[in-house]
Backbone as numpy.savetxt, mean C-alpha at the origin, in Angstrom:
# Nx Ny Nz CAx CAy CAz Cx Cy Cz
12.82 -39.68 11.77 12.72 -38.48 12.53 11.57 -38.49 13.36
11.68 -37.93 14.66 10.66 -37.94 15.52 9.68 -36.73 15.27
8.56 -36.85 15.79 7.59 -35.68 15.63 8.12 -34.30 15.94
8.80 -34.23 17.05 9.26 -32.94 17.51 10.32 -32.37 16.58
11.17 -33.37 16.06 12.20 -32.88 15.07 11.60 -32.41 13.81
10.54 -33.13 13.29 9.84 -32.80 11.89 9.26 -31.42 12.19
8.54 -31.17 13.34 7.96 -29.85 13.62 8.96 -28.76 13.68
10.09 -29.02 14.27 11.14 -28.03 14.38 11.72 -27.67 12.97
11.90 -28.79 12.14 12.32 -28.55 10.80 11.32 -27.74 9.94
10.10 -28.06 10.14 9.02 -27.32 9.34 8.97 -25.89 9.78
9.18 -25.61 11.03 9.14 -24.19 11.55 10.28 -23.47 10.98
11.54 -24.01 10.93 12.67 -23.41 10.34 12.48 -23.11 8.90
11.89 -24.19 8.10 11.73 -24.00 6.82 10.73 -22.85 6.51
9.63 -22.76 7.25 8.70 -21.67 6.98 9.45 -20.37 7.29
10.22 -20.38 8.40 10.88 -18.97 8.76 11.86 -18.61 7.63
12.58 -19.64 7.16 13.45 -19.32 6.04 12.83 -18.81 4.77
11.64 -19.43 4.34 10.87 -19.02 3.24 10.29 -17.62 3.43
9.85 -17.24 4.71 9.36 -15.90 4.89 10.56 -14.89 4.75
11.71 -15.15 5.32 12.91 -14.27 5.26 13.35 -14.03 3.83
13.30 -15.15 2.96 13.67 -15.04 1.56 12.59 -14.19 0.78
11.40 -14.44 1.09 10.32 -13.68 0.40 10.37 -12.15 0.77
10.68 -11.90 2.04 10.84 -10.47 2.52 12.08 -9.79 1.87
13.27 -10.51 1.81 14.38 -10.02 1.14 14.21 -9.84 -0.39
13.47 -10.76 -0.96 13.22 -10.53 -2.42 12.32 -9.37 -2.60
11.35 -9.14 -1.81 10.47 -7.97 -1.98 11.31 -6.69 -1.88
12.01 -6.58 -0.82 12.84 -5.49 -0.59 13.87 -5.15 -1.72
14.46 -6.22 -2.24 15.38 -6.15 -3.31 14.64 -5.60 -4.62
13.50 -6.11 -4.97 12.78 -5.82 -6.06 12.31 -4.26 -5.94
11.78 -3.94 -4.73 11.23 -2.54 -4.53 12.25 -1.54 -4.68
13.59 -1.85 -4.39 14.56 -0.70 -4.48 15.47 -0.84 -5.62
15.33 -1.88 -6.44 16.11 -1.99 -7.63 15.71 -1.07 -8.71
16.64 -0.50 -9.46 16.35 0.37 -10.58 15.56 -0.44 -11.78
14.69 0.27 -12.40 13.83 -0.37 -13.40 14.66 -1.30 -14.36
15.71 -0.88 -14.79 16.54 -1.49 -15.87 16.97 -2.83 -15.36
17.05 -2.90 -14.09 17.66 -4.24 -13.42 16.51 -5.23 -13.01
15.36 -4.78 -12.94 14.27 -5.69 -12.44 13.86 -6.72 -13.49
13.91 -6.30 -14.71 13.43 -7.13 -15.75 11.93 -7.11 -15.81
11.28 -6.32 -15.15 9.77 -6.43 -14.96 9.30 -5.40 -15.94
8.18 -5.68 -16.65 7.54 -4.79 -17.49 6.56 -3.94 -16.52
6.48 -2.63 -16.74 5.60 -1.89 -15.91 4.16 -2.24 -16.04
3.36 -2.11 -15.05 2.06 -2.47 -14.96 1.19 -1.34 -15.66
1.77 -0.06 -15.82 1.02 0.87 -16.44 1.95 1.91 -17.03
1.60 2.56 -18.06 2.31 3.60 -18.64 2.64 4.79 -17.69
3.78 5.13 -17.49 4.03 6.26 -16.49 3.29 7.46 -16.84
3.06 7.66 -18.13 2.36 8.90 -18.59 0.87 8.89 -18.20
0.33 7.64 -17.93 -1.02 7.38 -17.47 -1.19 7.59 -16.10
-0.23 7.96 -15.22 -0.48 8.15 -13.91 -1.41 9.32 -13.64
-2.17 9.12 -12.63 -3.23 10.15 -12.31 -2.63 11.44 -11.99
-3.28 12.61 -12.45 -2.88 13.92 -12.07 -3.69 14.19 -10.77
-3.06 15.25 -10.20 -3.81 15.77 -8.92 -4.98 16.63 -9.37
-6.09 16.40 -8.78 -7.28 17.17 -9.16 -7.72 18.03 -7.93
-8.56 19.03 -8.20 -9.16 19.80 -7.09 -9.96 19.03 -6.10
-10.09 19.54 -4.87 -10.84 18.84 -3.82 -12.20 18.65 -4.31
-12.78 17.56 -3.77 -14.25 17.23 -3.93 -15.06 18.16 -3.28
-16.08 18.81 -3.98 -16.83 19.85 -3.42 -17.87 19.42 -2.36
-18.08 18.06 -2.28 -18.99 17.49 -1.38 -18.47 17.40 0.01
-17.16 17.61 0.16 -16.51 17.62 1.51 -15.72 16.33 1.73
-14.74 16.40 2.63 -13.84 15.23 2.87 -14.51 13.98 3.31
-15.62 14.01 4.10 -16.23 12.85 4.56 -17.02 12.18 3.50
-17.43 12.87 2.51 -18.35 12.25 1.41 -17.56 11.17 0.62
-18.14 10.00 0.56 -17.46 9.09 -0.18 -17.51 9.49 -1.75
-16.31 9.39 -2.37 -16.34 9.96 -3.81 -17.23 9.13 -4.75
-17.96 10.00 -5.58 -18.86 9.36 -6.59 -18.00 8.47 -7.62
-18.63 7.50 -8.00 -18.08 6.75 -9.04 -16.84 5.87 -8.63
-17.01 5.51 -7.17 -15.84 4.78 -6.60 -16.31 3.36 -6.41
-17.34 2.84 -7.07 -17.72 1.48 -6.86 -18.72 1.38 -5.71
-18.96 0.05 -5.37 -19.95 -0.26 -4.28 -19.36 -1.29 -3.38
-20.06 -1.44 -2.26 -19.61 -2.38 -1.33 -18.48 -1.90 -0.51
-17.91 -2.94 0.36 -16.80 -2.70 1.25 -15.52 -2.54 0.33
-14.88 -1.32 0.63 -13.59 -1.02 -0.06 -12.77 0.08 0.62
-11.60 0.13 0.14 -10.71 1.28 0.48 -10.68 2.14 -0.79
-10.75 3.48 -0.59 -10.77 4.44 -1.59 -9.59 5.39 -1.31
-8.85 5.47 -2.33 -7.56 6.36 -2.30 -7.75 7.43 -3.41
-7.78 8.69 -3.01 -7.75 9.85 -3.97 -6.40 10.39 -4.13
-5.90 10.28 -5.37 -4.52 10.86 -5.52 -4.50 12.31 -5.52
-5.68 12.88 -5.95 -5.83 14.35 -6.02 -6.12 14.94 -4.66
-6.61 14.29 -3.69 -6.97 14.82 -2.42 -5.99 14.28 -1.39
-5.16 13.28 -1.78 -4.28 12.63 -0.77 -5.07 12.21 0.43
-6.21 11.62 0.21 -7.18 11.17 1.24 -7.61 9.60 1.04
-7.85 8.93 2.17 -8.30 7.63 2.08 -9.66 7.55 2.79
-10.52 6.69 2.33 -11.79 6.36 2.93 -11.77 4.81 3.06
-12.14 4.43 4.28 -12.47 2.92 4.60 -13.98 2.88 4.54
-14.57 2.24 3.62 -15.96 2.26 3.31 -16.63 0.83 3.66
-17.57 0.89 4.50 -18.28 -0.25 4.87 -19.04 -0.87 3.78
-19.62 -2.10 3.92 -20.38 -2.76 2.86 -21.69 -1.91 2.57
-22.12 -1.12 3.58 -23.32 -0.29 3.34 -23.06 0.93 2.32
-21.68 1.22 2.12 -21.52 2.37 1.26 -21.14 3.43 2.13
-21.25 3.50 3.42 -20.95 4.69 4.28 -19.52 4.58 4.71
-18.79 5.73 4.79 -17.43 5.79 5.29 -17.29 5.46 6.85
-16.51 4.48 7.11 -16.32 4.08 8.53 -15.18 5.10 9.01
-14.26 5.45 8.18 -13.21 6.37 8.51 -12.64 7.05 7.16
-12.14 8.31 7.41 -11.53 8.97 6.26 -10.41 9.85 6.92
-9.38 9.88 6.11 -8.17 10.64 6.72 -7.20 11.04 5.58
-6.41 12.04 5.90 -5.40 12.43 4.88 -4.13 11.60 5.08
-3.41 11.41 3.89 -2.19 10.64 3.88 -1.16 11.45 3.12
0.14 11.07 3.28 1.18 11.64 2.60 1.50 10.74 1.39
1.33 11.22 0.10 1.47 10.47 -1.03 2.94 10.02 -1.28
3.09 8.96 -1.98 4.36 8.55 -2.52 4.79 9.46 -3.74
6.01 9.13 -4.25 6.44 9.91 -5.41 5.88 9.21 -6.71
5.42 7.94 -6.65 4.87 7.22 -7.75 3.37 7.02 -7.46
2.48 7.63 -8.33 1.06 7.52 -8.06 0.49 6.14 -8.82
-0.47 5.57 -8.20 -1.16 4.40 -8.88 -2.10 5.03 -9.83
-2.34 4.33 -10.90 -3.39 4.63 -12.00 -4.64 4.42 -11.36
-5.77 5.34 -11.60 -7.13 5.17 -11.13 -7.66 3.94 -11.71
-8.38 3.18 -10.81 -8.98 1.85 -11.21 -9.12 1.11 -9.92
-9.63 -0.12 -10.15 -9.99 -1.01 -8.96 -8.81 -2.09 -8.91
-8.45 -2.40 -7.69 -7.34 -3.34 -7.34 -7.77 -4.15 -6.15
-6.96 -5.13 -5.86 -7.18 -5.96 -4.61 -5.97 -5.96 -3.82
-5.99 -5.94 -2.45 -4.86 -6.00 -1.63 -4.11 -7.44 -2.03
-2.87 -7.31 -2.38 -2.04 -8.49 -2.87 -1.15 -8.92 -1.82
-0.75 -8.14 -0.90 0.35 -8.59 0.11 0.29 -7.64 1.31
0.74 -8.20 2.50 0.76 -7.30 3.72 2.09 -7.73 4.46
2.58 -6.69 5.12 3.70 -7.01 6.00 3.52 -6.24 7.34
3.76 -6.97 8.44 3.63 -6.38 9.80 4.70 -5.28 10.03
5.91 -5.59 9.83 6.95 -4.50 9.96 8.11 -4.93 9.00
8.60 -3.74 8.20 9.66 -3.95 7.35 10.40 -2.56 7.25
11.40 -2.50 6.52 12.04 -1.16 6.32 11.65 -0.72 4.85
11.11 0.59 4.90 10.72 1.13 3.59 11.79 1.34 2.58
11.53 1.57 1.38 12.48 1.78 0.30 13.34 3.09 0.61
12.73 3.91 1.53 13.44 5.12 1.93 14.27 4.92 3.07
14.44 3.63 3.75 15.17 3.36 4.90 14.54 3.49 6.19
13.24 3.93 6.16 12.50 4.16 7.39 11.81 2.95 7.82
11.92 2.57 9.10 11.16 1.41 9.58 9.58 1.64 9.55
8.93 0.72 8.87 7.45 1.03 8.75 6.74 -0.25 9.23
5.44 -0.21 9.53 4.53 -1.23 9.88 3.29 -1.11 9.24
2.61 -2.19 9.30 1.20 -2.37 8.68 1.18 -1.96 7.27
1.94 -2.60 6.38 2.12 -2.36 5.02 1.06 -3.24 4.32
0.16 -2.51 3.53 -0.86 -2.99 2.76 -0.72 -2.58 1.28
-0.18 -3.55 0.50 0.12 -3.40 -0.95 -1.00 -3.73 -1.83
-1.14 -3.05 -2.89 -2.28 -3.41 -3.76 -1.93 -3.26 -5.34
-0.81 -2.77 -5.67 -0.32 -2.77 -7.00 1.09 -2.30 -7.16
1.55 -2.26 -8.44 2.87 -1.72 -8.70 2.80 -0.91 -10.00
3.79 0.03 -9.97 3.95 0.90 -11.29 5.37 0.96 -11.64
5.80 0.56 -12.75 7.22 0.46 -13.17 7.99 -0.30 -12.21
7.50 -1.40 -11.63 8.19 -2.23 -10.72 8.43 -1.66 -9.25
7.74 -0.53 -8.98 7.56 0.10 -7.64 6.24 -0.42 -7.02
6.47 -1.13 -5.92 5.32 -1.56 -5.13 4.56 -0.43 -4.57
3.21 -0.32 -4.65 2.39 0.66 -4.15 1.46 0.19 -3.00
1.50 0.94 -1.93 0.75 0.37 -0.82 0.73 1.50 0.32
-0.11 1.21 1.42 -0.24 1.99 2.46 0.70 1.56 3.64
1.23 2.48 4.38 2.12 2.16 5.47 2.15 3.29 6.56
2.72 2.81 7.72 3.00 3.86 8.76 4.46 3.72 9.20
5.05 4.87 9.37 6.45 4.91 9.99 6.27 4.48 11.34
7.09 3.65 11.99 7.20 3.14 13.33 7.29 4.45 14.29
8.03 5.42 13.86 8.28 6.64 14.76 7.03 7.64 14.56
6.04 7.31 13.79 4.94 8.14 13.70 4.97 9.30 12.72
6.14 9.47 12.03 6.35 10.58 11.20 5.64 10.35 9.79
5.35 11.42 9.15 4.76 11.39 7.82 5.36 12.34 6.91
6.74 12.44 6.76 7.37 13.43 5.97 7.12 13.23 4.51
7.17 14.35 3.76 7.12 14.26 2.39 8.21 13.40 1.86
8.05 12.61 0.88 9.11 11.78 0.28 10.02 12.62 -0.57
11.27 12.11 -0.71 12.33 12.84 -1.56 11.83 12.69 -2.95
11.49 13.81 -3.64 11.03 13.71 -5.09 12.06 13.16 -6.05
13.27 13.01 -5.68 14.17 12.46 -6.57 14.32 10.91 -6.55
13.53 10.28 -5.55 13.52 8.97 -5.44 12.13 8.34 -5.79
12.10 7.18 -6.50 10.83 6.52 -6.79 10.39 5.72 -5.50
9.36 6.12 -4.98 8.81 5.35 -3.81 7.38 5.13 -3.93
6.78 3.95 -3.40 5.45 3.69 -3.56 4.65 3.67 -2.34
5.36 4.10 -1.07 4.68 4.02 0.14 3.84 5.25 0.49
2.47 5.11 0.48 1.53 6.10 0.92 1.52 6.15 2.34
2.06 7.10 3.06 2.21 7.04 4.51 0.99 7.63 5.19
0.63 6.99 6.37 -0.44 7.47 7.19 0.08 7.42 8.59
-0.75 7.97 9.51 -0.38 7.99 10.91 -0.44 6.53 11.38
0.15 6.32 12.50 0.06 4.95 13.16 -1.37 4.55 13.43
-2.12 5.51 13.99 -3.55 5.23 14.31 -4.38 4.79 13.09
-4.15 5.60 12.00 -4.88 5.31 10.80 -4.33 4.10 10.08
-2.96 3.70 10.33 -2.40 2.54 9.89 -2.94 1.41 10.54
-3.23 1.43 11.79 -3.84 0.29 12.49 -5.17 -0.02 12.02
-5.98 1.18 11.73 -7.33 0.97 11.18 -7.30 0.30 9.80
-6.34 0.75 8.97 -6.15 0.26 7.61 -5.85 -1.40 7.78
-4.84 -1.71 8.62 -4.41 -3.08 8.79 -5.62 -3.93 9.16
-6.48 -3.54 10.01 -7.66 -4.24 10.44 -8.69 -4.40 9.22
-8.86 -3.42 8.51 -9.85 -3.28 7.54 -9.40 -3.88 6.12
-8.27 -3.66 5.65 -7.75 -4.21 4.41 -6.85 -5.42 4.45
-7.61 -6.64 4.46 -6.98 -7.87 4.38 -6.78 -8.32 2.97
-6.09 -9.41 2.89 -5.75 -9.89 1.48 -6.99 -9.95 0.71
-7.06 -9.55 -0.54 -8.10 -9.61 -1.54 -9.10 -8.43 -1.26
-8.94 -7.56 -0.33 -9.80 -6.52 -0.09 -9.75 -5.65 -1.24
-10.88 -4.89 -1.63 -10.92 -4.06 -2.71 -10.32 -2.68 -2.40
-9.42 -2.21 -3.36 -8.90 -0.88 -3.21 -9.22 -0.13 -4.49
-9.95 1.04 -4.33 -10.31 1.84 -5.59 -9.52 3.14 -5.50
-8.72 3.39 -6.59 -7.99 4.66 -6.68 -8.79 5.55 -7.67
-9.11 6.76 -7.19 -9.79 7.81 -7.95 -8.81 8.99 -8.07
-9.12 9.72 -9.20 -8.28 10.94 -9.49 -8.32 11.93 -8.23
């Protein structure tokens, strides 16, 4: 086989593997719990409950959220902070929560996708995933059309929606293995 042929075959193989991985993710994200065969990462009763707003103000980095560079997500405030290594917030903004909340704790970005279709059928971009709950992938994303409607409460979704502008900032900030801290 010539060099150009082997390069072409390698490229096709890589594209096929990426397509299979994407389809597998979509199938697992939308499959009912009883069909996935996966054990939940957390007890659903352990999901964080919504708490009152932080009295220090929305720009203040939440206390007890760790140190160093990290993404902080407050399930009670529906707010994200992108925190620099110095501990100061580079950016903070409101988000539209998913119907399935992650359990408070520290996580790492485990996967990212440039553009996909969300479990709700909406085309999304800049998907940054960091955990799963009961087989539902949890992560940040932006709808391509810029919308951030509240999710259908009758469906299990893990997409924490943000504006496209904030999604671009998250995409640049939260690369694979970046720390994500979930607080109540």
